C-alpha positions as CSV (number, residue, x, y, z in Angstrom):
1,M,-31.5,-1.9,22.9
2,A,-32.3,-0.4,19.5
3,I,-30.7,2.9,18.6
4,D,-32.5,5.2,16.2
5,L,-30.0,7.4,14.4
6,K,-30.9,10.0,11.8
7,A,-29.0,9.6,8.5
8,E,-26.6,12.4,9.3
9,Q,-25.9,10.9,12.8
10,A,-25.2,7.5,11.3
11,L,-22.8,9.0,8.7
12,K,-21.1,11.1,11.3
13,L,-20.6,8.1,13.5
14,W,-19.2,6.1,10.6
15,H,-16.9,9.0,9.8
16,E,-15.7,9.5,13.4
17,V,-15.0,5.8,13.9
18,S,-13.2,5.6,10.5
19,T,-11.1,8.7,11.4
20,A,-10.2,7.2,14.8
21,M,-9.1,4.0,13.2
22,V,-7.0,5.8,10.6
23,H,-5.3,7.8,13.4
24,G,-4.7,4.7,15.5
25,N,-2.1,1.9,15.3
26,E,-4.5,-0.8,14.3
27,P,-4.3,-2.6,11.0
28,D,-5.9,-0.8,8.0
29,L,-8.5,-3.2,6.5
30,T,-10.5,-2.9,3.4
31,Q,-14.2,-3.1,3.7
32,R,-14.2,-6.6,2.3
33,Q,-11.5,-7.7,4.8
34,F,-13.4,-6.2,7.6
35,T,-16.6,-7.9,6.5
36,I,-14.9,-11.3,6.4
37,L,-13.3,-10.7,9.8
38,L,-16.7,-9.7,11.3
39,T,-18.4,-12.7,9.7
40,V,-15.8,-15.1,11.3
41,Y,-16.1,-13.5,14.7
42,L,-19.9,-12.8,14.9
43,E,-21.3,-15.9,13.1
44,P,-21.0,-19.4,14.5
45,P,-18.2,-21.6,13.2
46,P,-17.0,-23.5,11.4
47,H,-15.9,-21.1,8.7
48,T,-14.4,-22.3,5.4
49,V,-13.1,-20.5,2.4
50,R,-15.9,-22.0,0.3
51,G,-18.5,-21.1,3.0
52,L,-17.3,-17.5,3.3
53,A,-17.3,-17.1,-0.5
54,A,-20.9,-18.4,-0.6
55,R,-22.0,-16.3,2.4
56,L,-20.6,-13.1,1.0
57,N,-21.4,-13.9,-2.7
58,V,-17.8,-13.5,-3.9
59,T,-15.4,-16.0,-5.4
60,K,-13.0,-18.2,-3.4
61,P,-9.9,-16.3,-4.7
62,V,-11.4,-13.1,-3.3
63,I,-11.6,-14.8,0.1
64,T,-8.2,-16.3,-0.2
65,R,-6.5,-12.9,-1.0
66,A,-8.2,-11.3,1.9
67,L,-7.2,-14.2,4.2
68,D,-3.6,-13.9,3.0
69,T,-3.5,-10.3,4.1
70,M,-5.3,-10.9,7.4
71,G,-3.2,-13.9,8.1
72,A,-0.1,-11.9,7.8
73,M,-1.6,-9.4,10.3
74,K,-2.5,-12.4,12.5
75,L,-6.2,-11.4,12.6
76,L,-7.3,-14.9,11.4
77,K,-5.6,-18.2,10.7
78,R,-6.2,-21.1,8.4
79,R,-5.8,-24.8,8.8
80,R,-6.8,-27.9,6.8
81,D,-9.9,-29.7,7.9
82,E,-8.6,-33.1,9.1
83,R,-11.9,-34.8,8.1
84,D,-12.0,-33.3,4.6
85,R,-8.6,-32.2,3.4
86,R,-10.2,-30.2,0.6
87,N,-11.6,-27.7,3.1
88,V,-9.7,-24.9,4.7
89,I,-11.0,-23.9,8.2
90,I,-10.7,-20.2,9.1
91,Q,-10.1,-19.7,12.8
92,R,-10.1,-16.7,15.2
93,T,-6.9,-15.4,16.8
94,V,-6.2,-13.5,20.0
95,E,-4.9,-10.6,17.8
96,G,-8.1,-10.6,15.8
97,S,-10.2,-10.6,19.0
98,L,-8.2,-7.7,20.5
99,F,-8.5,-5.8,17.2
100,L,-12.3,-6.1,17.2
101,E,-12.5,-5.3,20.9
102,T,-10.6,-2.1,20.3
103,F,-12.8,-1.4,17.3
104,A,-16.0,-2.0,19.4
105,D,-14.7,0.3,22.1
106,T,-14.1,3.0,19.5
107,V,-17.6,2.7,18.1
108,R,-19.1,2.9,21.6
109,T,-17.0,6.0,22.5
110,K,-17.8,7.8,19.3
111,A,-21.5,6.9,19.6
112,R,-21.6,8.5,23.1
113,E,-20.0,11.6,21.7
114,L,-22.7,12.1,19.0
115,P,-24.8,15.2,19.4
116,R,-28.4,14.2,20.3
């Protein structure tokens, strides 16, 4: 189902969701970290550092730094690819799934509250 929002409504929704996340107890992610997280959870695996860097058009160190932070938060985890030890596979976690489920619930709630 497509939702047609006016610019002001879209910005209001983004603001309301962002504000709710700031007030909550959820991890505070940068836009880059959030984009990496969503890419891993919404696009089919496997995901590698090299693949994420190419997909998002950033360097591998950028991905590595973000993964270091999100790994400490337990939102994602890394493991060596057993078939090709040069590759690092990025995997989903229960904590990451719960974080995104909470985020999606917040988006749905705030979208319902938007004035029409």
